Structures are given as structure tokens and as C-alpha cells.
ChimeraX commands (.cxc) that place a marker at each C-alpha (Angstrom):
marker #1 position 36.53,-35.54,26.48 radius 0.5
marker #1 position 33.92,-38.10,25.04 radius 0.5
marker #1 position 34.34,-41.05,22.65 radius 0.5
marker #1 position 34.56,-40.24,18.45 radius 0.5
marker #1 position 31.74,-41.31,18.11 radius 0.5
marker #1 position 29.68,-39.21,20.22 radius 0.5
marker #1 position 31.73,-36.50,19.81 radius 0.5
marker #1 position 30.87,-36.71,15.69 radius 0.5
marker #1 position 27.40,-37.22,16.22 radius 0.5
marker #1 position 27.11,-34.25,18.77 radius 0.5
marker #1 position 28.55,-32.44,15.94 radius 0.5
marker #1 position 26.10,-33.46,13.17 radius 0.5
marker #1 position 23.12,-32.75,15.75 radius 0.5
marker #1 position 24.90,-29.25,16.14 radius 0.5
marker #1 position 24.60,-28.93,12.30 radius 0.5
marker #1 position 21.26,-30.50,11.53 radius 0.5
marker #1 position 20.30,-28.19,14.42 radius 0.5
marker #1 position 21.54,-24.64,12.91 radius 0.5
marker #1 position 21.01,-26.17,9.33 radius 0.5
marker #1 position 17.09,-26.37,10.91 radius 0.5
marker #1 position 16.96,-22.80,12.58 radius 0.5
marker #1 position 18.95,-21.32,9.59 radius 0.5
marker #1 position 16.40,-22.29,7.34 radius 0.5
marker #1 position 13.06,-21.05,9.31 radius 0.5
marker #1 position 14.45,-18.09,9.68 radius 0.5
marker #1 position 15.42,-17.81,6.00 radius 0.5
marker #1 position 11.61,-18.88,5.39 radius 0.5
marker #1 position 10.35,-16.43,7.72 radius 0.5
marker #1 position 12.12,-13.56,6.18 radius 0.5
marker #1 position 10.60,-14.60,2.41 radius 0.5
marker #1 position 7.45,-14.19,4.38 radius 0.5
marker #1 position 8.62,-10.90,5.73 radius 0.5
marker #1 position 9.39,-10.05,2.28 radius 0.5
marker #1 position 6.40,-10.96,0.65 radius 0.5
marker #1 position 3.78,-9.20,3.06 radius 0.5
marker #1 position 5.96,-6.08,2.55 radius 0.5
marker #1 position 5.46,-6.54,-0.71 radius 0.5
marker #1 position 1.92,-7.21,-0.34 radius 0.5
marker #1 position 1.45,-4.57,1.80 radius 0.5
marker #1 position 3.40,-1.94,-0.66 radius 0.5
marker #1 position 0.38,-3.28,-3.41 radius 0.5
marker #1 position -2.34,-2.37,-0.91 radius 0.5
marker #1 position -1.10,0.97,-0.29 radius 0.5
marker #1 position -0.19,1.98,-3.82 radius 0.5
marker #1 position -3.67,0.78,-4.61 radius 0.5
marker #1 position -5.34,3.08,-1.90 radius 0.5
marker #1 position -3.25,6.13,-3.02 radius 0.5
marker #1 position -4.41,5.51,-6.49 radius 0.5
marker #1 position -8.17,5.77,-4.83 radius 0.5
marker #1 position -7.40,8.51,-3.06 radius 0.5
marker #1 position -5.59,10.74,-6.07 radius 0.5
marker #1 position -8.74,9.32,-8.38 radius 0.5
marker #1 position -11.58,10.88,-5.98 radius 0.5
marker #1 position -9.31,13.87,-5.03 radius 0.5
marker #1 position -9.82,14.37,-9.47 radius 0.5
marker #1 position -13.39,13.83,-9.39 radius 0.5
marker #1 position -13.99,15.88,-6.62 radius 0.5
marker #1 position -11.60,18.93,-8.33 radius 0.5
marker #1 position -13.54,17.62,-11.17 radius 0.5
marker #1 position -17.38,18.07,-9.61 radius 0.5
marker #1 position -16.21,21.27,-7.90 radius 0.5
marker #1 position -15.01,22.85,-11.12 radius 0.5
marker #1 position -18.62,22.00,-12.33 radius 0.5
marker #1 position -20.40,23.74,-9.71 radius 0.5
marker #1 position -18.62,26.60,-9.93 radius 0.5
marker #1 position -19.04,26.53,-13.80 radius 0.5
marker #1 position -22.87,25.93,-13.04 radius 0.5
marker #1 position -23.19,29.19,-10.16 radius 0.5
marker #1 position -21.06,31.69,-12.48 radius 0.5
marker #1 position -23.68,30.71,-15.55 radius 0.5
marker #1 position -27.08,31.14,-13.27 radius 0.5
marker #1 position -25.41,34.23,-11.73 radius 0.5
marker #1 position -24.70,35.38,-14.80 radius 0.5
marker #1 position -28.53,34.95,-16.36 radius 0.5
marker #1 position -29.99,36.23,-13.35 radius 0.5
marker #1 position -27.51,39.45,-14.17 radius 0.5
marker #1 position -28.81,39.59,-17.41 radius 0.5
marker #1 position -32.07,38.91,-16.80 radius 0.5
marker #1 position -32.14,42.16,-14.27 radius 0.5
marker #1 position -30.09,43.80,-16.66 radius 0.5
marker #1 position -33.95,43.13,-19.21 radius 0.5
marker #1 position -36.43,44.21,-16.70 radius 0.5
marker #1 position -34.32,47.00,-15.61 radius 0.5
marker link #1:1,2 radius 0.2
marker link #1:2,3 radius 0.2
marker link #1:3,4 radius 0.2
marker link #1:4,5 radius 0.2
marker link #1:5,6 radius 0.2
marker link #1:6,7 radius 0.2
marker link #1:7,8 radius 0.2
marker link #1:8,9 radius 0.2
marker link #1:9,10 radius 0.2
marker link #1:10,11 radius 0.2
marker link #1:11,12 radius 0.2
marker link #1:12,13 radius 0.2
marker link #1:13,14 radius 0.2
marker link #1:14,15 radius 0.2
marker link #1:15,16 radius 0.2
marker link #1:16,17 radius 0.2
marker link #1:17,18 radius 0.2
marker link #1:18,19 radius 0.2
marker link #1:19,20 radius 0.2
marker link #1:20,21 radius 0.2
marker link #1:21,22 radius 0.2
marker link #1:22,23 radius 0.2
marker link #1:23,24 radius 0.2
marker link #1:24,25 radius 0.2
marker link #1:25,26 radius 0.2
marker link #1:26,27 radius 0.2
marker link #1:27,28 radius 0.2
marker link #1:28,29 radius 0.2
marker link #1:29,30 radius 0.2
marker link #1:30,31 radius 0.2
marker link #1:31,32 radius 0.2
marker link #1:32,33 radius 0.2
marker link #1:33,34 radius 0.2
marker link #1:34,35 radius 0.2
marker link #1:35,36 radius 0.2
marker link #1:36,37 radius 0.2
marker link #1:37,38 radius 0.2
marker link #1:38,39 radius 0.2
marker link #1:39,40 radius 0.2
marker link #1:40,41 radius 0.2
marker link #1:41,42 radius 0.2
marker link #1:42,43 radius 0.2
marker link #1:43,44 radius 0.2
marker link #1:44,45 radius 0.2
marker link #1:45,46 radius 0.2
marker link #1:46,47 radius 0.2
marker link #1:47,48 radius 0.2
marker link #1:48,49 radius 0.2
marker link #1:49,50 radius 0.2
marker link #1:50,51 radius 0.2
marker link #1:51,52 radius 0.2
marker link #1:52,53 radius 0.2
marker link #1:53,54 radius 0.2
marker link #1:54,55 radius 0.2
marker link #1:55,56 radius 0.2
marker link #1:56,57 radius 0.2
marker link #1:57,58 radius 0.2
marker link #1:58,59 radius 0.2
marker link #1:59,60 radius 0.2
marker link #1:60,61 radius 0.2
marker link #1:61,62 radius 0.2
marker link #1:62,63 radius 0.2
marker link #1:63,64 radius 0.2
marker link #1:64,65 radius 0.2
marker link #1:65,66 radius 0.2
marker link #1:66,67 radius 0.2
marker link #1:67,68 radius 0.2
marker link #1:68,69 radius 0.2
marker link #1:69,70 radius 0.2
marker link #1:70,71 radius 0.2
marker link #1:71,72 radius 0.2
marker link #1:72,73 radius 0.2
marker link #1:73,74 radius 0.2
marker link #1:74,75 radius 0.2
marker link #1:75,76 radius 0.2
marker link #1:76,77 radius 0.2
marker link #1:77,78 radius 0.2
marker link #1:78,79 radius 0.2
marker link #1:79,80 radius 0.2
marker link #1:80,81 radius 0.2
marker link #1:81,82 radius 0.2
marker link #1:82,83 radius 0.2
view
């Protein structure tokens, strides 16, 4: 058995080490949570961009269809006039 002062010192060192390890783990967890939050923000931004691109593409496709239909009707009308 160790003398009381050595046992006490050993206990203090153990407590210090455990506190240090606990603090390190908590800091790592905070960093991980911050990284996850940043990842979530980036993913939300990317999702919003994809939705916006999809909406623009859909709008362009509808414009192309509208113009194509108008041209087709014009050609039909012109062909009808010539007959």
C-alpha cells in the first residue's frame, strides 16, 4: 500500500487525466456537431440550387414547347392560305 500522500497525488493525477480526456472528447464532439451543421447548410444550398435549376429548365422547356406550337400553327395557317 502506498503512503497517503502518494495515494492522494496519484488520485489527483488520475482525476486530472480523466478530466482532460473528458474535455478533449467534449471538444471533439462540439467540432463534429459544428461540421455536421456546416454540412447540413451546404446540402440545403445544393438542394435549393438543384430545385432552381430544375425550375429554370422546366420553364425553358415550356417556352420551347409554346414557341414550337406557335410556329407549327403559323406553318399550318400559311399552308392553308396557299391552298
